[in-house]
C-alpha positions in Angstrom: 102.8 94.8 111.2 99.7 92.6 110.2 96.4 93.1 108.2 94.9 96.6 108.7 96.8 97.5 111.5 98.6 101.0 111.9 101.7 101.7 114.2 101.5 105.5 115.6 103.8 107.8 117.4 101.7 109.9 119.3 102.3 114.1 118.6 100.7 115.7 121.6 102.5 115.3 124.8 100.6 114.8 127.8 100.5 117.4 130.4 98.9 121.0 130.9 97.5 122.4 127.7 96.7 126.2 127.3 93.6 127.3 125.6 93.5 130.1 122.7 92.3 132.5 125.2 95.4 131.9 127.3 94.4 130.0 130.1 95.9 126.9 131.2 94.1 123.5 131.9 95.9 120.9 134.1 96.9 117.4 132.9 94.2 116.2 135.6 91.3 118.0 133.9 88.9 116.1 132.1 87.6 117.6 128.7 85.5 114.4 127.6 85.9 112.9 124.4 89.3 114.7 123.0 90.8 113.5 119.2 94.4 113.7 119.0 97.1 113.6 116.2 100.0 110.9 115.7 102.2 110.3 113.2 102.1 106.8 111.2 105.3 105.0 111.8 104.3 101.2 110.3 101.5 99.8 108.4 100.0 96.4 107.7 99.9 95.1 104.2 96.0 95.5 103.9 96.2 99.5 104.7 95.1 101.4 101.8 94.4 105.1 102.7 97.7 106.0 104.8 101.4 105.6 104.6 104.3 106.2 106.7 105.0 109.8 107.9 101.5 110.7 107.3 99.6 112.6 110.2 96.4 111.1 111.6 93.3 111.9 113.6 92.5 109.5 116.1 90.7 108.8 119.7 93.5 107.7 122.1 90.9 106.1 124.4 90.1 103.3 121.5 93.7 102.4 121.0 96.1 99.9 122.4 99.3 101.1 123.8 102.8 99.5 123.0 106.1 100.0 124.3 109.2 99.7 122.0 112.7 100.3 122.9 111.6 102.5 125.7 109.2 104.6 123.8 105.5 104.5 123.6 103.4 103.9 120.8 99.7 103.2 119.8 98.5 100.2 117.5 95.2 101.2 115.8 93.0 99.7 112.9 93.1 101.5 109.9 89.1 102.0 110.2 89.4 103.5 113.6 91.4 106.6 112.0 89.0 109.9 111.7 91.3 111.7 109.2 94.6 112.4 107.7 96.3 115.7 107.3 96.8 116.6 103.7 100.3 118.4 102.8 100.4 122.1 102.5 99.7 123.3 99.1 101.2 126.3 97.2 99.5 128.8 99.4 101.0 127.2 102.6 97.7 126.2 103.6 97.2 122.6 105.3 94.2 120.5 104.5 92.5 117.6 106.2 91.2 114.5 104.4 87.9 113.1 106.2 
């Protein structure tokens, strides 16, 4: 990876989703701008705030898609990431760094 680039493995599978109330949303439905979570699998030498294995929040519509060894990845700049999920603390609460 070069510069401030980050290679991401998307977490959420595309397809039907279920709301908290139990409604099924088909894969073809458009919900406007929706952010997604991904895991960082590679970083460039100028990346400062995320590391390998971190979960990050990003906008899938602004990223470039790459296929390596028949697996789909996304390529982003560090500045395009919106948040990093913090590790769980002693009380089993997960936080988010914005």
